[in-house]
C-alpha positions as CSV (number, residue, x, y, z in Angstrom):
1,M,64.8,192.5,73.0
2,T,61.5,190.1,72.8
3,T,61.8,186.6,74.0
4,P,61.1,184.2,71.1
5,A,57.4,182.1,70.6
6,P,58.5,178.3,71.8
7,S,59.4,176.2,69.2
8,L,57.5,173.5,67.4
9,P,59.0,170.6,69.2
10,Q,59.2,172.7,73.0
11,L,55.5,172.7,72.8
12,L,55.3,169.3,72.1
13,I,57.3,168.5,75.2
14,E,55.3,170.4,77.1
15,A,52.0,169.1,76.1
16,K,53.0,165.8,76.4
17,R,54.6,166.7,80.3
18,W,51.1,168.0,80.6
19,F,49.5,164.2,79.8
20,D,52.2,162.2,82.1
21,E,51.5,164.3,84.9
22,A,48.0,164.2,85.0
23,L,48.0,160.6,84.3
24,R,50.6,159.7,87.0
25,E,48.9,162.1,89.8
26,S,45.4,160.3,88.7
27,M,46.8,157.0,88.7
28,R,48.0,157.9,92.0
29,A,45.2,159.3,93.1
30,A,43.4,156.0,92.5
31,G,45.4,154.0,94.7
32,E,47.8,152.8,91.7
33,E,51.5,151.7,91.9
34,P,53.0,155.4,90.6
35,V,55.0,155.1,87.3
36,T,58.0,157.1,85.6
37,A,57.4,158.2,82.4
38,A,59.5,156.1,81.2
39,Q,58.0,153.4,82.4
40,G,55.1,154.5,81.2
41,A,56.5,154.3,77.5
42,V,58.1,151.6,77.9
43,F,54.4,149.8,78.9
44,A,52.9,151.5,76.5
45,T,55.1,149.8,73.4
46,L,54.6,146.2,74.6
47,D,53.3,143.9,71.9
48,D,50.5,141.7,73.3
49,G,52.6,138.6,72.8
50,G,55.7,140.2,74.5
51,T,58.7,142.6,73.3
52,T,62.1,142.2,73.7
53,I,63.9,144.9,75.7
54,S,66.3,146.0,72.8
55,E,63.4,146.8,70.7
56,L,61.5,148.6,73.5
57,A,64.6,150.8,73.8
58,R,64.3,151.1,69.9
59,R,60.6,152.0,70.1
60,V,61.1,154.2,72.8
61,G,64.3,156.0,71.7
62,V,66.6,155.2,74.7
63,T,69.3,152.7,75.5
64,R,68.7,149.5,76.2
65,Q,70.3,150.3,79.7
66,T,67.4,152.8,80.3
67,A,64.8,150.4,79.0
68,H,66.1,147.7,81.2
69,Q,65.8,149.7,84.2
70,A,62.4,150.5,83.8
71,V,61.3,147.1,82.7
72,H,63.0,145.9,85.6
73,G,61.2,148.6,87.8
74,L,57.9,147.3,86.5
75,I,58.8,143.4,87.0
76,A,59.3,144.4,90.8
77,I,55.9,145.8,90.7
78,G,53.8,143.0,89.4
79,L,53.3,144.6,86.2
80,L,55.4,143.0,83.6
81,E,56.9,139.9,83.4
82,Q,59.9,137.7,81.4
83,V,59.5,134.9,79.9
84,P,61.3,133.2,77.1
85,D,61.5,134.0,73.3
86,P,60.1,130.9,71.1
87,A,61.8,132.5,68.5
88,S,65.3,132.5,70.2
89,A,66.8,130.6,73.1
90,R,68.9,133.6,74.1
91,S,66.2,136.2,74.0
92,R,63.4,136.6,76.4
93,L,60.0,138.8,76.3
94,I,58.5,141.2,78.6
95,R,55.1,141.2,78.6
96,T,52.4,142.5,80.7
97,T,51.2,140.5,83.9
98,A,47.4,140.5,84.7
99,E,47.8,143.0,86.9
100,G,49.6,145.3,84.7
101,A,46.5,144.4,82.0
102,R,44.3,145.5,84.2
103,V,46.5,148.7,85.2
104,H,47.0,149.6,81.3
105,R,42.9,149.6,80.7
106,R,43.0,151.9,83.8
107,A,45.4,154.1,82.4
108,L,44.0,154.2,78.7
109,A,40.2,155.3,80.4
110,T,42.1,157.5,82.0
111,L,43.3,159.4,79.5
112,E,40.1,159.3,77.6
113,V,38.9,161.2,80.4
114,L,41.6,163.9,80.2
115,E,41.2,163.9,76.6
116,D,37.5,164.9,77.0
117,R,39.1,167.4,79.9
118,L,41.5,169.0,77.2
119,A,38.5,169.0,74.7
120,V,36.3,171.1,77.4
121,R,39.5,173.9,77.9
122,I,40.5,174.1,74.2
123,G,37.6,173.1,72.6
124,Q,36.4,169.7,70.6
125,D,38.0,171.5,67.0
126,A,41.2,171.9,68.3
127,V,41.7,168.7,69.9
128,T,40.4,167.2,66.8
129,G,42.5,169.1,64.7
130,L,45.8,168.4,66.9
131,R,44.7,164.5,66.7
132,A,44.6,164.7,62.7
133,A,48.1,166.8,62.4
134,L,49.8,164.4,64.6
135,T,48.4,161.4,63.0
136,A,49.1,162.4,59.5
137,P,52.0,161.1,57.8
138,W,54.9,163.6,57.8
139,G,57.1,161.5,55.4
140,D,60.5,160.9,56.3
141,P,62.7,163.5,58.4
142,P,64.2,166.4,56.0
143,L,67.6,167.7,55.5
144,V,67.6,171.5,55.7
145,D,70.1,174.0,55.1
146,A,69.1,177.1,58.0
147,P,69.7,180.5,56.7
């Protein structure tokens, strides 16, 4: 019996893991405080003016509790801060600190280098095609009836 080929979602997860691991280890080697993949995902979805924990959880696709833990881990290492939400006395916004902005710029530059390295390994045309496929509008997820 032959093993079925990995599904596209499995391949996408492995590709993301490749980037996450390379970014985490590259940042660690550069002397930056290590962050988890969940913390990185939260950090990457922040708005410039700040974002509520509930909105971060929705964007990342995790529970509010998971987002809260990730945010407070980043606050503890000085990359994020909580400030009052001017639109709601009951809410607080999460935003980057000056140090968080510096680390984020470094992470983005590192990701650019990683993408260049990937292009060397699999070819620039493959990377360009991958980017085009992932940024194309896919529409709403379909409801299918598989045999």
